[in-house]
C-alpha positions as CSV (number, residue, x, y, z in Angstrom):
1,M,5.2,0.7,9.5
2,I,7.4,-2.1,8.3
3,K,6.6,-5.8,8.2
4,S,8.2,-6.6,11.6
5,E,6.2,-3.8,13.2
6,L,3.0,-5.2,11.7
7,I,3.8,-8.6,13.1
8,N,4.6,-7.2,16.5
9,R,1.3,-5.2,16.6
10,L,-0.7,-8.3,15.5
11,A,1.1,-10.4,18.2
12,E,0.1,-7.8,20.9
13,N,-3.5,-7.9,19.8
14,N,-3.7,-11.7,19.4
15,Q,-2.1,-13.2,22.5
16,H,-3.5,-16.6,21.6
17,L,-1.3,-16.8,18.5
18,T,2.5,-17.4,18.6
19,Q,4.9,-14.9,16.9
20,R,5.9,-17.7,14.5
21,D,2.2,-18.3,13.5
22,I,1.6,-14.6,12.9
23,E,4.8,-14.3,10.8
24,R,3.6,-17.3,8.7
25,I,0.1,-15.7,8.3
26,V,1.5,-12.3,7.2
27,G,4.0,-13.9,4.9
28,T,1.3,-16.1,3.3
29,I,-1.0,-13.2,2.7
30,F,1.8,-11.1,1.1
31,D,2.9,-14.1,-1.0
32,E,-0.6,-14.8,-2.2
33,I,-1.1,-11.1,-3.2
34,A,2.3,-11.2,-5.1
35,N,1.4,-14.5,-6.8
36,A,-2.0,-13.2,-7.9
37,L,-0.4,-10.0,-9.3
38,A,2.2,-12.1,-11.1
39,R,-0.6,-14.0,-12.8
40,G,-2.2,-10.7,-13.9
41,D,-5.1,-11.0,-11.4
42,R,-6.5,-8.1,-9.4
43,V,-6.6,-8.4,-5.6
44,E,-9.4,-6.5,-3.9
45,L,-9.6,-6.0,-0.1
46,R,-13.0,-4.4,0.5
47,G,-12.8,-1.1,2.5
48,F,-9.0,-1.1,2.1
49,G,-8.2,-1.0,-1.6
50,A,-7.3,-2.9,-4.7
51,F,-4.0,-4.1,-6.1
52,S,-3.6,-4.5,-9.8
53,V,-0.9,-4.5,-12.5
54,K,-0.5,-1.8,-15.0
55,C,1.6,-1.8,-18.2
56,R,4.0,1.0,-18.8
57,P,4.7,1.1,-22.5
58,A,8.3,1.3,-24.0
59,R,9.6,4.8,-24.2
60,T,12.8,6.8,-24.8
61,G,14.2,8.2,-21.6
62,R,17.2,10.3,-20.8
63,N,20.4,9.4,-18.9
64,P,20.5,12.1,-16.2
65,R,24.2,12.1,-16.0
66,T,25.0,12.4,-19.8
67,G,21.7,13.5,-21.2
68,S,21.9,10.9,-23.9
69,A,18.7,9.1,-25.1
70,V,18.1,5.6,-23.6
71,D,15.5,3.1,-24.6
72,V,13.4,2.0,-21.7
73,A,11.6,-1.4,-22.3
74,E,7.9,-2.0,-21.6
75,K,7.3,-3.1,-18.0
76,Y,4.5,-4.1,-15.7
77,V,4.2,-2.3,-12.4
78,P,2.0,-2.9,-9.3
79,F,-0.7,-0.3,-8.8
80,F,-2.8,0.3,-5.6
81,K,-6.1,2.2,-5.5
82,T,-7.4,3.0,-2.0
83,G,-10.9,1.9,-1.0
84,K,-13.6,4.3,0.0
85,E,-13.5,3.5,3.7
86,L,-9.7,3.9,3.8
87,R,-9.9,7.3,2.0
88,Q,-12.6,8.5,4.4
89,K,-10.5,7.4,7.4
90,L,-7.5,9.2,6.1
91,N,-9.4,12.4,5.3
92,L,-11.0,12.4,8.8
93,A,-7.5,12.0,10.4
94,A,-6.2,14.8,8.2
95,K,-9.1,17.1,9.2
96,A,-8.6,16.3,12.9
97,A,-4.8,17.1,12.6
98,A,-5.5,20.4,10.8
99,A,-8.1,21.4,13.4
100,A,-5.7,20.5,16.2
101,A,-3.0,22.6,14.6
102,S,-5.3,25.6,14.2
103,G,-6.8,25.3,17.6
104,A,-10.3,24.7,16.4
105,A,-12.5,21.9,17.6
106,P,-12.6,18.8,15.3
107,G,-15.7,18.7,13.1
108,A,-16.5,22.3,13.7
109,D,-16.6,23.2,9.9
């Protein structure tokens, strides 16, 4: 799902809000998450997961074309860890899909 699909789905489920309001809400949420990460803060959405920033230390890499050594600078990257409820939901969906593919009844372990 991309951002525009998320906005459309929210608009379908919230008829009392205009498309422009939903775009503003979604944009504000994403901006606040990005701003918090830029400050080095952790963003936790209970049941969904947590966003944090991890530091990747400087290292020596390889140019894939020439094979020569290349210095790669230290950098900070966003990291997402799923929450317990999201993991459980994903695992239930995966079990149901596997059961459907094998012809067994879901939850018949």
